[in-house]
N, CA and C atoms as a LAMMPS dump frame, in Angstrom:
ITEM: TIMESTEP
0
ITEM: NUMBER OF ATOMS
699
ITEM: BOX BOUNDS ff ff ff
-5.0000000000000000e+02 5.0000000000000000e+02
-5.0000000000000000e+02 5.0000000000000000e+02
-5.0000000000000000e+02 5.0000000000000000e+02
ITEM: ATOMS id mol type element x y z
1 1 1 N 337.499 167.301 202.958
2 1 2 C 338.473 167.143 203.144
3 1 3 C 339.427 166.378 204.056
4 2 1 N 338.6 165.936 204.957
5 2 2 C 339.055 164.406 205.887
6 2 3 C 339.881 163.917 205.082
7 3 1 N 339.728 163.072 204.352
8 3 2 C 340.163 162.23 202.968
9 3 3 C 342.239 162.662 203.084
10 4 1 N 341.787 163.936 202.736
11 4 2 C 343.154 164.647 203.092
12 4 3 C 344.19 164.889 203.781
13 5 1 N 343.686 163.703 205.329
14 5 2 C 344.481 164.068 206.208
15 5 3 C 345.892 162.901 205.993
16 6 1 N 347.061 163.337 206.074
17 6 2 C 347.84 162.306 205.793
18 6 3 C 348.575 162.018 206.849
19 7 1 N 349.442 160.788 207.26
20 7 2 C 350.519 161.095 208.374
21 7 3 C 351.679 161.714 207.114
22 8 1 N 352.084 161.696 205.963
23 8 2 C 353.103 162.103 205.406
24 8 3 C 352.966 163.734 205.13
25 9 1 N 351.689 164.338 205.213
26 9 2 C 351.962 165.749 205.218
27 9 3 C 351.793 166.126 207.038
28 10 1 N 351.627 165.784 207.859
29 10 2 C 352.053 166.195 209.209
30 10 3 C 353.3 166.488 209.493
31 11 1 N 354.4 164.917 209.004
32 11 2 C 354.955 164.821 208.788
33 11 3 C 356.306 165.874 208.364
34 12 1 N 356.247 165.711 206.857
35 12 2 C 356.705 166.843 206.557
36 12 3 C 356.479 168.188 206.392
37 13 1 N 355.231 168.584 207.188
38 13 2 C 355.695 170.142 207.884
39 13 3 C 355.799 169.786 209.166
40 14 1 N 355.816 168.961 209.847
41 14 2 C 356.835 169.044 211.234
42 14 3 C 358.303 169.574 210.597
43 15 1 N 358.881 167.905 209.668
44 15 2 C 360.239 168.359 209.565
45 15 3 C 360.918 169.906 208.737
46 16 1 N 359.527 170.631 208.274
47 16 2 C 360.443 172.139 207.548
48 16 3 C 360.133 173.037 209.05
49 17 1 N 359.475 172.513 209.69
50 17 2 C 359.013 173.545 211.388
51 17 3 C 360.701 173.126 211.792
52 18 1 N 360.829 171.559 212.061
53 18 2 C 362.401 171.405 212.803
54 18 3 C 363.303 171.788 212.502
55 19 1 N 363.379 172.299 211.407
56 19 2 C 365.342 172.753 210.394
57 19 3 C 364.674 174.457 210.317
58 20 1 N 363.926 175.252 211.06
59 20 2 C 363.826 176.349 211.749
60 20 3 C 365.268 176.921 212.449
61 21 1 N 365.861 177.936 211.446
62 21 2 C 367.33 178.368 212.104
63 21 3 C 366.93 178.845 213.551
64 22 1 N 365.453 179.279 213.621
65 22 2 C 364.599 180.561 215.437
66 22 3 C 365.234 179.444 215.834
67 23 1 N 364.419 178.144 216.453
68 23 2 C 364.435 177.634 217.726
69 23 3 C 365.611 177.206 217.511
70 24 1 N 366.66 176.44 216.755
71 24 2 C 368.025 176.184 217.094
72 24 3 C 368.713 177.579 217.463
73 25 1 N 368.969 178.728 217.012
74 25 2 C 369.654 179.252 217.9
75 25 3 C 369.652 179.493 219.506
76 26 1 N 367.775 179.854 219.502
77 26 2 C 367.222 179.93 220.922
78 26 3 C 367.706 178.851 221.855
79 27 1 N 367.775 177.787 221.319
80 27 2 C 368.744 176.338 222.284
81 27 3 C 370.199 176.487 222.373
82 28 1 N 370.949 177.188 221.315
83 28 2 C 372.187 177.122 221.532
84 28 3 C 371.97 178.523 222.702
85 29 1 N 371.589 179.654 222.593
86 29 2 C 371.67 180.656 223.485
87 29 3 C 371.279 180.001 225.034
88 30 1 N 370.421 178.958 224.655
89 30 2 C 370.327 178.828 226.634
90 30 3 C 371.018 177.785 226.966
91 31 1 N 371.808 176.911 226.108
92 31 2 C 373.029 175.583 226.426
93 31 3 C 374.301 176.911 227.013
94 32 1 N 374.322 177.682 225.943
95 32 2 C 375.974 178.591 226.373
96 32 3 C 375.598 179.38 227.716
97 33 1 N 374.333 179.984 228.293
98 33 2 C 373.677 180.611 229.767
99 33 3 C 374.609 179.493 230.33
100 34 1 N 373.346 178.342 230.135
101 34 2 C 374.031 177.331 231.635
102 34 3 C 375.667 176.579 231.635
103 35 1 N 376.165 176.676 230.396
104 35 2 C 377.263 175.935 230.362
105 35 3 C 378.354 177.571 230.96
106 36 1 N 377.558 178.355 230.505
107 36 2 C 378.81 179.902 231.547
108 36 3 C 378.555 179.745 232.851
109 37 1 N 377.36 179.493 233.009
110 37 2 C 376.599 179.564 234.869
111 37 3 C 377.668 178.527 235.654
112 38 1 N 377.259 176.987 235.393
113 38 2 C 377.439 175.785 235.473
114 38 3 C 379.213 174.953 235.549
115 39 1 N 379.331 175.067 234.055
116 39 2 C 380.661 174.628 233.727
117 39 3 C 380.619 172.941 233.723
118 40 1 N 379.683 172.318 233.591
119 40 2 C 379.294 170.926 233.778
120 40 3 C 378.468 170.582 232.394
121 41 1 N 379.161 169.287 231.878
122 41 2 C 378.52 169.114 230.859
123 41 3 C 376.915 168.534 231.568
124 42 1 N 376.888 167.812 232.694
125 42 2 C 375.603 167.224 232.783
126 42 3 C 374.781 168.592 233.154
127 43 1 N 374.652 169.247 233.615
128 43 2 C 374.084 170.296 233.883
129 43 3 C 373.684 170.639 232.301
130 44 1 N 374.53 170.901 231.092
131 44 2 C 373.622 171.188 229.956
132 44 3 C 372.793 170.414 229.284
133 45 1 N 373.025 168.965 230.055
134 45 2 C 372.553 167.551 229.24
135 45 3 C 370.843 168.105 229.736
136 46 1 N 370.301 168.682 231.187
137 46 2 C 369.665 168.651 231.804
138 46 3 C 369.37 169.705 231.201
139 47 1 N 369.527 170.831 231.182
140 47 2 C 369.15 172.088 230.987
141 47 3 C 368.39 171.729 229.906
142 48 1 N 369.243 171.287 228.737
143 48 2 C 368.81 171.193 227.286
144 48 3 C 367.602 170.453 226.805
145 49 1 N 367.681 169.423 227.961
146 49 2 C 366 168.365 228.126
147 49 3 C 365.173 169.371 228.626
148 50 1 N 365.496 169.793 229.843
149 50 2 C 364.236 170.792 230.162
150 50 3 C 363.655 171.726 229.363
151 51 1 N 364.533 172.588 229.076
152 51 2 C 364.087 173.513 227.454
153 51 3 C 363.14 172.726 226.858
154 52 1 N 363.799 171.886 226.283
155 52 2 C 363.15 171.189 224.935
156 52 3 C 361.689 170.95 225.844
157 53 1 N 361.633 170.05 226.443
158 53 2 C 360.49 169.499 227.283
159 53 3 C 359.607 170.299 227.47
160 54 1 N 359.855 171.908 227.979
161 54 2 C 359.356 172.99 227.897
162 54 3 C 358.339 173.678 226.725
163 55 1 N 358.946 173.46 225.477
164 55 2 C 358.639 173.404 223.81
165 55 3 C 357.646 172.658 223.429
166 56 1 N 358.374 171.31 223.967
167 56 2 C 357.159 170.468 223.461
168 56 3 C 356.011 170.267 223.907
169 57 1 N 355.903 170.949 225.676
170 57 2 C 354.413 171.077 226.281
171 57 3 C 353.738 172.144 225.611
172 58 1 N 354.037 173.239 225.732
173 58 2 C 353.728 174.041 225.214
174 58 3 C 353.077 174.814 223.916
175 59 1 N 354.046 173.824 222.867
176 59 2 C 353.876 173.719 221.868
177 59 3 C 352.127 173.219 221.247
178 60 1 N 352.715 171.785 222.241
179 60 2 C 351.647 170.802 222.366
180 60 3 C 349.59 171.767 222.53
181 61 1 N 350.19 172.392 223.475
182 61 2 C 349.118 173.122 223.973
183 61 3 C 348.505 174.584 222.77
184 62 1 N 349.406 175.001 222.396
185 62 2 C 349.33 176.167 221.113
186 62 3 C 348.428 175.315 220.342
187 63 1 N 348.68 174.042 220.072
188 63 2 C 348.761 173.449 219.071
189 63 3 C 346.786 173.05 219.192
190 64 1 N 346.455 172.228 220.056
191 64 2 C 345.38 172.292 220.695
192 64 3 C 344.316 173.314 220.63
193 65 1 N 344.839 174.544 221.252
194 65 2 C 344.232 176.044 220.989
195 65 3 C 343.828 176.396 219.536
196 66 1 N 344.697 176.392 218.77
197 66 2 C 344.503 176.738 217.104
198 66 3 C 343.796 176.03 216.644
199 67 1 N 343.892 174.446 216.447
200 67 2 C 342.799 173.775 216.195
201 67 3 C 341.031 174.004 216.91
202 68 1 N 340.995 174.389 217.83
203 68 2 C 339.592 174.392 218.724
204 68 3 C 339.211 176.446 217.633
205 69 1 N 340.284 177.142 217.468
206 69 2 C 339.807 178.507 216.74
207 69 3 C 339.473 178.128 215.347
208 70 1 N 340.243 177.175 214.365
209 70 2 C 339.966 176.651 212.999
210 70 3 C 338.214 175.465 213.988
211 71 1 N 338.112 175.164 214.187
212 71 2 C 336.735 174.222 214.721
213 71 3 C 335.712 175.51 214.604
214 72 1 N 335.758 176.554 215.318
215 72 2 C 334.778 177.682 215.401
216 72 3 C 334.87 178.209 214.36
217 73 1 N 335.616 178.358 213.843
218 73 2 C 335.404 179.215 212.34
219 73 3 C 334.714 178.139 211.362
220 74 1 N 334.915 176.747 211.326
221 74 2 C 334.28 176.465 210.125
222 74 3 C 333.073 175.591 210.795
223 75 1 N 332.942 175.939 211.704
224 75 2 C 331.336 175.882 212.523
225 75 3 C 330.551 176.321 212.264
226 76 1 N 330.898 177.882 212.564
227 76 2 C 330.203 179.127 212.365
228 76 3 C 330.091 179.303 210.687
229 77 1 N 330.832 179.191 209.978
230 77 2 C 330.727 179.207 208.325
231 77 3 C 331.288 177.698 207.792
232 78 1 N 330.266 176.786 207.603
233 78 2 C 330.309 175.505 207.058
234 78 3 C 330.688 175.901 206.054
235 79 1 N 330.449 176.411 205.001
236 79 2 C 330.377 176.702 203.601
237 79 3 C 331.677 177.181 203.613
238 80 1 N 332.506 177.876 204.161
239 80 2 C 333.543 178.358 203.886
240 80 3 C 334.731 176.316 203.918
241 81 1 N 334.766 175.679 204.136
242 81 2 C 335.673 174.175 204.679
243 81 3 C 336.168 174.117 203.642
244 82 1 N 336.062 173.691 202.309
245 82 2 C 336.212 173.259 201.063
246 82 3 C 337.833 174.654 200.996
247 83 1 N 337.366 175.951 200.925
248 83 2 C 338.41 176.948 200.627
249 83 3 C 339.103 177.065 202.111
250 84 1 N 339.033 176.665 202.803
251 84 2 C 340.324 176.724 203.848
252 84 3 C 340.948 176.031 203.447
253 85 1 N 341.029 174.646 202.831
254 85 2 C 341.906 173.766 202.555
255 85 3 C 342.838 174.686 201.708
256 86 1 N 342.657 175.181 200.991
257 86 2 C 342.888 176.152 199.96
258 86 3 C 343.614 176.974 200.021
259 87 1 N 343.243 177.534 201.38
260 87 2 C 344.155 178.388 201.826
261 87 3 C 345.602 178.143 202.205
262 88 1 N 344.962 177.507 203.455
263 88 2 C 345.949 176.629 203.834
264 88 3 C 346.836 176.583 203.15
265 89 1 N 346.796 175.778 201.966
266 89 2 C 347.411 175.553 200.636
267 89 3 C 348.827 176.589 200.292
268 90 1 N 347.752 177.389 199.806
269 90 2 C 348.362 179.307 199.496
270 90 3 C 348.925 179.658 200.749
271 91 1 N 348.885 179.383 201.732
272 91 2 C 349.477 180.077 202.852
273 91 3 C 350.816 179.099 202.947
274 92 1 N 350.72 177.671 203.336
275 92 2 C 351.735 176.814 202.479
276 92 3 C 353.259 177.171 202.248
277 93 1 N 352.798 177.57 200.312
278 93 2 C 353.185 177.759 199.746
279 93 3 C 354.041 179.453 199.669
280 94 1 N 353.019 180.47 200.686
281 94 2 C 353.709 181.819 200.938
282 94 3 C 354.602 181.369 202.043
283 95 1 N 354.687 181.079 202.708
284 95 2 C 355.697 180.196 203.579
285 95 3 C 357.476 180.076 202.808
286 96 1 N 356.958 178.83 202.015
287 96 2 C 357.904 178.753 201.487
288 96 3 C 359.252 179.683 200.345
289 97 1 N 357.509 180.556 199.964
290 97 2 C 358.43 181.644 199.147
291 97 3 C 359.273 182.644 200.329
292 98 1 N 358.632 182.828 200.955
293 98 2 C 359.36 183.861 202.202
294 98 3 C 360.501 183.021 202.692
295 99 1 N 360.966 181.631 202.702
296 99 2 C 362.208 181.211 203.253
297 99 3 C 363.006 180.819 202.353
298 100 1 N 362.86 180.416 200.875
299 100 2 C 363.237 180.615 199.779
300 100 3 C 364.289 182.242 199.408
301 101 1 N 363.57 183.439 199.599
302 101 2 C 363.794 184.383 199.757
303 101 3 C 364.456 184.884 200.939
304 102 1 N 364.602 184.249 201.93
305 102 2 C 365.753 184.588 202.765
306 102 3 C 367.056 183.56 202.175
307 103 1 N 366.841 182.483 201.81
308 103 2 C 367.826 181.729 201.084
309 103 3 C 368.77 182.534 200.261
310 104 1 N 367.96 183.075 199.314
311 104 2 C 369.056 183.789 198.228
312 104 3 C 369.398 185.109 198.64
313 105 1 N 368.09 186.072 199.41
314 105 2 C 368.877 186.989 199.691
315 105 3 C 368.534 187.187 201.515
316 106 1 N 369.881 186.791 202.077
317 106 2 C 369.55 186.195 203.647
318 106 3 C 369.193 188.229 204.461
319 107 1 N 368.679 187.977 205.062
320 107 2 C 368.169 189.593 205.819
321 107 3 C 367.595 188.509 207.53
322 108 1 N 368.648 188.784 208.173
323 108 2 C 368.127 188.173 209.546
324 108 3 C 366.815 189.294 210.088
325 109 1 N 365.952 188.638 210.952
326 109 2 C 364.924 188.688 210.825
327 109 3 C 363.609 188.532 210.379
328 110 1 N 363.682 188.144 208.99
329 110 2 C 362.84 187.983 208.038
330 110 3 C 361.724 188.054 208.434
331 111 1 N 360.285 187.974 207.812
332 111 2 C 359.099 188.011 207.994
333 111 3 C 358.535 186.663 208.186
334 112 1 N 358.393 186.251 209.177
335 112 2 C 357.872 184.912 209.328
336 112 3 C 358.101 183.772 209.57
337 113 1 N 359.866 184.028 209.092
338 113 2 C 360.506 183.437 208.678
339 113 3 C 362.02 183.032 210.266
340 114 1 N 362.038 184.719 210.595
341 114 2 C 363.034 184.077 211.752
342 114 3 C 362.112 185.515 212.936
343 115 1 N 362.951 184.849 214.308
344 115 2 C 362.277 186.246 215.62
345 115 3 C 362.758 187.521 214.906
346 116 1 N 361.409 188.799 215.25
347 116 2 C 362.075 189.724 214.831
348 116 3 C 362.879 190.464 215.157
349 117 1 N 363.822 191.455 215.014
350 117 2 C 365.437 191.494 215.257
351 117 3 C 364.783 192.719 216.928
352 118 1 N 363.708 193.275 216.65
353 118 2 C 363.241 193.389 218.259
354 118 3 C 363.73 192.962 219.619
355 119 1 N 362.555 191.666 219.411
356 119 2 C 362.503 190.875 220.471
357 119 3 C 363.516 190.032 220.585
358 120 1 N 364.781 189.827 220.117
359 120 2 C 366.231 189.429 219.937
360 120 3 C 366.44 189.953 221.518
361 121 1 N 366.774 191.453 221.755
362 121 2 C 367.379 191.763 222.833
363 121 3 C 366.545 191.214 223.908
364 122 1 N 365.38 191.459 224.259
365 122 2 C 364.693 191.41 225.437
366 122 3 C 364.728 189.207 225.697
367 123 1 N 364.714 188.676 224.462
368 123 2 C 365.084 187.393 224.818
369 123 3 C 366.246 186.574 225.006
370 124 1 N 367.535 187.809 224.707
371 124 2 C 368.387 187.513 225.334
372 124 3 C 369.284 187.563 226.837
373 125 1 N 368.275 188.853 227.424
374 125 2 C 367.63 188.713 228.781
375 125 3 C 367.243 187.775 229.401
376 126 1 N 366.284 187.57 228.978
377 126 2 C 365.751 186.543 229.216
378 126 3 C 366.668 185.068 230.024
379 127 1 N 367.123 184.696 228.439
380 127 2 C 367.715 183.01 228.936
381 127 3 C 368.737 183.637 229.682
382 128 1 N 369.848 184.607 229.708
383 128 2 C 370.627 184.969 230.67
384 128 3 C 370.518 185.004 232.17
385 129 1 N 369.105 184.418 232.465
386 129 2 C 369.108 184.271 233.866
387 129 3 C 368.759 183.258 234.161
388 130 1 N 368.889 181.992 233.273
389 130 2 C 369.254 180.752 233.653
390 130 3 C 370.142 179.757 233.925
391 131 1 N 370.108 179.557 234.917
392 131 2 C 371.63 179.067 236.126
393 131 3 C 371.33 177.299 236.109
394 132 1 N 370.557 177.129 236.216
395 132 2 C 369.707 175.735 236.583
396 132 3 C 368.984 174.918 235.286
397 133 1 N 368.946 173.315 235.331
398 133 2 C 367.726 172.617 234.592
399 133 3 C 366.597 173.391 234.488
400 134 1 N 366.288 173.311 236.246
401 134 2 C 364.501 173.987 236.345
402 134 3 C 364.372 175.424 235.843
403 135 1 N 365.305 176.308 235.881
404 135 2 C 365.711 178.081 235.242
405 135 3 C 365.5 177.377 233.611
406 136 1 N 365.834 176.315 233.311
407 136 2 C 365.827 176.661 231.614
408 136 3 C 364.56 175.955 231.277
409 137 1 N 363.699 174.809 232.079
410 137 2 C 362.42 174.474 232.044
411 137 3 C 361.294 175.912 232.091
412 138 1 N 361.304 176.801 233.13
413 138 2 C 360.431 177.86 233.338
414 138 3 C 360.557 178.998 232.137
415 139 1 N 361.974 178.985 232.166
416 139 2 C 362.471 180.03 230.68
417 139 3 C 361.387 179.87 229.731
418 140 1 N 361.944 178.239 229.663
419 140 2 C 361.703 177.585 228.376
420 140 3 C 360.174 178.065 227.777
421 141 1 N 358.903 178.278 229.343
422 141 2 C 357.915 178.404 228.994
423 141 3 C 357.395 179.693 228.146
424 142 1 N 358.485 181.015 228.939
425 142 2 C 357.905 181.984 228.195
426 142 3 C 358.754 181.917 226.774
427 143 1 N 359.813 181.219 226.762
428 143 2 C 360.638 181.989 225.235
429 143 3 C 359.197 181.082 224.01
430 144 1 N 358.564 180.301 224.193
431 144 2 C 357.678 179.869 223.385
432 144 3 C 357.033 180.657 222.569
433 145 1 N 356.813 181.931 223.444
434 145 2 C 356.173 182.816 223.288
435 145 3 C 356.996 183.709 222.302
436 146 1 N 358.143 184.286 222.749
437 146 2 C 359.153 184.701 220.986
438 146 3 C 359.581 183.832 220.297
439 147 1 N 359.354 182.802 219.913
440 147 2 C 359.826 181.443 219.31
441 147 3 C 358.118 181.953 218.115
442 148 1 N 357.32 182.042 218.433
443 148 2 C 356.03 181.65 217.8
444 148 3 C 356.105 182.823 216.236
445 149 1 N 356.245 183.636 216.137
446 149 2 C 356.686 184.615 215.227
447 149 3 C 356.958 183.693 213.976
448 150 1 N 358.236 182.973 214.184
449 150 2 C 359.159 182.809 212.959
450 150 3 C 358.847 180.75 213.178
451 151 1 N 358.32 180.07 213.755
452 151 2 C 357.554 178.527 213.974
453 151 3 C 356.214 178.673 213.588
454 152 1 N 355.624 179.101 213.6
455 152 2 C 354.253 179.104 213.843
456 152 3 C 353.388 178.557 212.419
457 153 1 N 354.169 179.363 211.603
458 153 2 C 353.906 179.219 210.108
459 153 3 C 352.958 177.414 209.573
460 154 1 N 354.483 176.972 209.62
461 154 2 C 353.667 174.993 209.503
462 154 3 C 352.896 174.905 210.699
463 155 1 N 352.722 174.988 211.743
464 155 2 C 352.188 174.548 212.469
465 155 3 C 350.387 175.344 212.14
466 156 1 N 350.429 176.486 212.034
467 156 2 C 349.06 177.085 211.798
468 156 3 C 348.347 176.003 210.199
469 157 1 N 349.084 175.958 209.346
470 157 2 C 348.823 174.599 208.204
471 157 3 C 348.159 173.69 208.997
472 158 1 N 349.773 172.959 209.356
473 158 2 C 349.288 171.696 210.167
474 158 3 C 347.726 171.287 211.355
475 159 1 N 347.721 172.505 211.909
476 159 2 C 346.834 172.798 212.809
477 159 3 C 345.104 172.892 211.95
478 160 1 N 345.582 173.744 210.744
479 160 2 C 344.218 173.333 210.085
480 160 3 C 344.053 172.723 209.054
481 161 1 N 344.547 171.522 209.27
482 161 2 C 344.641 170.042 208.213
483 161 3 C 344.006 169.322 209.437
484 162 1 N 344.15 169.72 210.774
485 162 2 C 343.908 168.708 211.739
486 162 3 C 342.321 169.171 212.215
487 163 1 N 342.118 169.991 212.097
488 163 2 C 340.793 170.864 212.473
489 163 3 C 339.332 170.311 211.703
490 164 1 N 339.962 169.204 210.777
491 164 2 C 338.428 168.496 210.154
492 164 3 C 338.365 166.892 210.993
493 165 1 N 339.251 166.449 211.79
494 165 2 C 338.894 165.322 212.994
495 165 3 C 338.513 166.036 214.482
496 166 1 N 337.919 164.82 214.865
497 166 2 C 337.345 165.264 216.23
498 166 3 C 339.068 165.47 216.666
499 167 1 N 338.468 166.273 218.674
500 167 2 C 339.602 166.904 218.9
501 167 3 C 340.329 166.167 219.799
502 168 1 N 339.561 165.146 220.238
503 168 2 C 340.312 163.812 221.022
504 168 3 C 341.422 163.131 219.388
505 169 1 N 340.843 162.764 218.541
506 169 2 C 341.515 162.131 217.642
507 169 3 C 342.892 163.224 217.033
508 170 1 N 343.012 164.301 217.303
509 170 2 C 343.904 165.366 216.582
510 170 3 C 344.926 165.218 217.627
511 171 1 N 344.958 164.935 218.561
512 171 2 C 345.852 164.815 219.75
513 171 3 C 346.885 163.836 219.364
514 172 1 N 346.502 162.653 219.084
515 172 2 C 348.225 162.009 219.217
516 172 3 C 349.241 162.394 217.855
517 173 1 N 348.101 163.428 216.603
518 173 2 C 349.266 164.282 215.193
519 173 3 C 349.711 165.311 216.278
520 174 1 N 348.973 165.952 216.982
521 174 2 C 350.205 166.74 217.747
522 174 3 C 351.567 166.259 218.148
523 175 1 N 351.256 165.217 218.963
524 175 2 C 352.011 165.016 219.752
525 175 3 C 353.506 164.566 218.738
526 176 1 N 352.847 163.397 217.749
527 176 2 C 354.221 163.149 216.717
528 176 3 C 354.288 164.736 216.031
529 177 1 N 353.66 165.491 215.852
530 177 2 C 354.416 166.63 214.925
531 177 3 C 355.339 167.634 215.863
532 178 1 N 355.084 167.45 217.263
533 178 2 C 356.145 168.193 218.114
534 178 3 C 356.685 167.064 218.905
535 179 1 N 357.089 165.847 218.541
536 179 2 C 358.254 165.666 218.841
537 179 3 C 358.817 165.231 217.5
538 180 1 N 358.66 165.707 216.058
539 180 2 C 359.71 165.826 214.819
540 180 3 C 359.968 167.084 215.295
541 181 1 N 359.337 168.058 215.829
542 181 2 C 360.251 169.478 215.51
543 181 3 C 361.093 169.913 216.867
544 182 1 N 361.34 169.22 217.675
545 182 2 C 361.976 169.108 218.884
546 182 3 C 362.929 168.116 218.704
547 183 1 N 363.091 167.242 217.556
548 183 2 C 364.172 166.212 217.89
549 183 3 C 365.649 167.112 217.384
550 184 1 N 365.668 168.031 216.803
551 184 2 C 366.966 168.472 216.522
552 184 3 C 367.522 169.53 218.025
553 185 1 N 366.512 169.758 218.827
554 185 2 C 366.904 169.871 220.118
555 185 3 C 367.427 169.103 221.071
556 186 1 N 366.832 168.219 220.849
557 186 2 C 367.569 166.759 222.004
558 186 3 C 368.69 166.4 221.057
559 187 1 N 369.09 166.022 219.92
560 187 2 C 370.171 165.471 219.371
561 187 3 C 371.129 166.929 219.54
562 188 1 N 371.195 168.244 219.364
563 188 2 C 372.188 169.123 219.891
564 188 3 C 372.219 169.056 221.14
565 189 1 N 371.724 168.783 221.92
566 189 2 C 371.879 168.495 223.285
567 189 3 C 373.022 167.197 223.589
568 190 1 N 372.684 165.954 222.763
569 190 2 C 373.163 164.886 223.053
570 190 3 C 374.308 165.182 222.687
571 191 1 N 374.484 165.508 221.784
572 191 2 C 376.091 165.694 220.76
573 191 3 C 376.519 166.359 221.472
574 192 1 N 376.367 167.551 222.137
575 192 2 C 376.871 167.983 223.079
576 192 3 C 377.279 168.301 224.193
577 193 1 N 376.316 166.871 224.512
578 193 2 C 376.95 166.469 226.235
579 193 3 C 377.821 165.231 225.889
580 194 1 N 377.691 164.755 224.771
581 194 2 C 378.733 163.272 224.654
582 194 3 C 380.12 164.315 224.092
583 195 1 N 379.918 165.453 223.454
584 195 2 C 380.888 165.79 223.569
585 195 3 C 381.805 165.497 221.721
586 196 1 N 381.12 165.372 221.233
587 196 2 C 381.452 165.915 219.958
588 196 3 C 381.341 166.588 219.173
589 197 1 N 380.458 167.558 220.104
590 197 2 C 380.906 169.039 219.076
591 197 3 C 380.337 170.064 220.887
592 198 1 N 380.776 171.128 220.3
593 198 2 C 380.468 172.44 221.406
594 198 3 C 379.455 173.199 221.315
595 199 1 N 378.8 173.612 221.869
596 199 2 C 377.858 174.582 221.749
597 199 3 C 377.899 176.434 220.863
598 200 1 N 379.71 176.428 220.911
599 200 2 C 380.102 177.59 220.021
600 200 3 C 380.061 176.975 219.088
601 201 1 N 380.716 175.809 218.386
602 201 2 C 380.997 174.921 217.061
603 201 3 C 379.101 175.038 216.592
604 202 1 N 378.1 174.469 217.628
605 202 2 C 377.031 174.203 216.571
606 202 3 C 376.485 175.82 216.704
607 203 1 N 376.72 176.65 217.19
608 203 2 C 376.509 178.228 216.932
609 203 3 C 377.057 178.325 215.743
610 204 1 N 378.13 178.202 215.486
611 204 2 C 378.98 178.491 214.228
612 204 3 C 378.403 177.611 213.26
613 205 1 N 378.018 176.614 213.243
614 205 2 C 377.392 175.568 212.162
615 205 3 C 375.858 176.318 211.606
616 206 1 N 375.371 176.945 212.34
617 206 2 C 373.869 177.444 212.026
618 206 3 C 374.12 178.619 211.305
619 207 1 N 374.949 179.154 211.913
620 207 2 C 375.099 180.272 210.807
621 207 3 C 375.192 180.392 209.816
622 208 1 N 376.511 179.611 209.675
623 208 2 C 376.951 178.914 208.231
624 208 3 C 376.605 178.608 207.326
625 209 1 N 375.418 177.867 208.035
626 209 2 C 374.436 177.186 206.815
627 209 3 C 373.09 177.77 207.149
628 210 1 N 372.746 178.749 207.427
629 210 2 C 370.944 179.407 207.849
630 210 3 C 370.642 179.747 206.168
631 211 1 N 371.493 179.542 205.717
632 211 2 C 370.453 179.989 204.003
633 211 3 C 370.567 178.716 203.352
634 212 1 N 370.93 177.211 203.775
635 212 2 C 370.642 176.174 203.44
636 212 3 C 369.425 175.787 204.171
637 213 1 N 369.219 176.089 205.449
638 213 2 C 368.09 175.421 206.035
639 213 3 C 367.072 176.439 205.824
640 214 1 N 367.241 177.512 205.621
641 214 2 C 365.75 178.299 205.598
642 214 3 C 365.533 177.791 203.698
643 215 1 N 366.211 177.346 202.768
644 215 2 C 366.475 176.918 201.574
645 215 3 C 365.181 174.998 201.856
646 216 1 N 365.957 174.77 202.548
647 216 2 C 365.005 173.196 202.702
648 216 3 C 363.48 173.239 203.425
649 217 1 N 363.566 174.112 204.653
650 217 2 C 362.57 174.194 204.91
651 217 3 C 361.437 175.302 203.934
652 218 1 N 361.787 176.321 203.049
653 218 2 C 361.174 177.031 202.144
654 218 3 C 360.498 175.653 200.836
655 219 1 N 361.578 175.17 200.596
656 219 2 C 360.928 174.116 199.396
657 219 3 C 360.259 173.135 199.933
658 220 1 N 360.281 172.512 200.988
659 220 2 C 359.037 171.807 201.215
660 220 3 C 358.139 172.076 201.92
661 221 1 N 357.969 173.051 202.11
662 221 2 C 356.543 174.409 202.365
663 221 3 C 356.095 173.85 200.746
664 222 1 N 356.986 174.722 199.769
665 222 2 C 356.281 175.483 198.979
666 222 3 C 355.637 174.232 198.082
667 223 1 N 356.305 172.871 198.056
668 223 2 C 355.91 171.725 197.254
669 223 3 C 354.489 171.034 197.871
670 224 1 N 354.716 171.132 199.509
671 224 2 C 353.584 170.428 199.622
672 224 3 C 352.186 171.583 199.814
673 225 1 N 352.917 173.21 199.657
674 225 2 C 351.492 173.539 199.654
675 225 3 C 350.619 173.455 198.155
676 226 1 N 351.797 173.639 197.173
677 226 2 C 351.514 172.904 196.036
678 226 3 C 350.397 171.712 195.662
679 227 1 N 351.355 171.136 195.759
680 227 2 C 350.91 169.693 195.858
681 227 3 C 349.154 169.739 196.434
682 228 1 N 349.095 170.219 197.719
683 228 2 C 347.721 170.329 198.179
684 228 3 C 346.84 171.151 197.499
685 229 1 N 346.844 172.363 197.032
686 229 2 C 346.459 172.928 196.12
687 229 3 C 345.896 172.312 194.736
688 230 1 N 346.528 171.578 194.344
689 230 2 C 346.298 170.923 193.206
690 230 3 C 345.523 169.513 193.433
691 231 1 N 345.533 169.096 194.714
692 231 2 C 344.591 168.083 195.115
693 231 3 C 345.724 166.377 194.802
694 232 1 N 346.964 166.758 194.885
695 232 2 C 347.985 165.497 194.967
696 232 3 C 347.754 164.874 196.11
697 233 1 N 347.787 165.584 197.214
698 233 2 C 348.01 165.284 198.92
699 233 3 C 346.495 165.845 199.327
């Protein structure tokens, strides 16, 4: 199973996670909250980067925790290692199908593809409290918990794959994964700061293209899961 660990596989899973509409929507809410409070693009830049940094740090920690759980599972039941990889492949395909379903028949709050609807009012109330970049960082820590239901799928697959190597060896892989995951957040923050677009336009673009975002993520996840199942990668 260690031979199946490839940079391409981790990059693709991270890319599928990065285009998740859920994370992009939350960033837009954060930037709107700061812009409303400060009316300053500089503060929006700081807040967007602070929020993104919080997401990066805590998703990195979540990844290490999941690797530890996978390692404990495989050590306790060594014979299941071979089946774990197949199970991860099937899980990736399942996530892909869910996202493709949302692309074909979109419904807000899709299971494991978007933030559950009951959680959204609580999240919005939390985000509205953001007034400064420092606040964006600390609230970003709590927001990662709300993001987990809709972004953790590909991360579970990646964590299972990385669990076959040593704990220390997995750290650089998680750094790479999470850097890719936050790239759209950084890009959106910089685009708004540079004046190429507004928060409202970015939010509108996300809503207009949400089906395509689900289709791209779903296609990537299904294909990589299928290739893993067939032993191609």
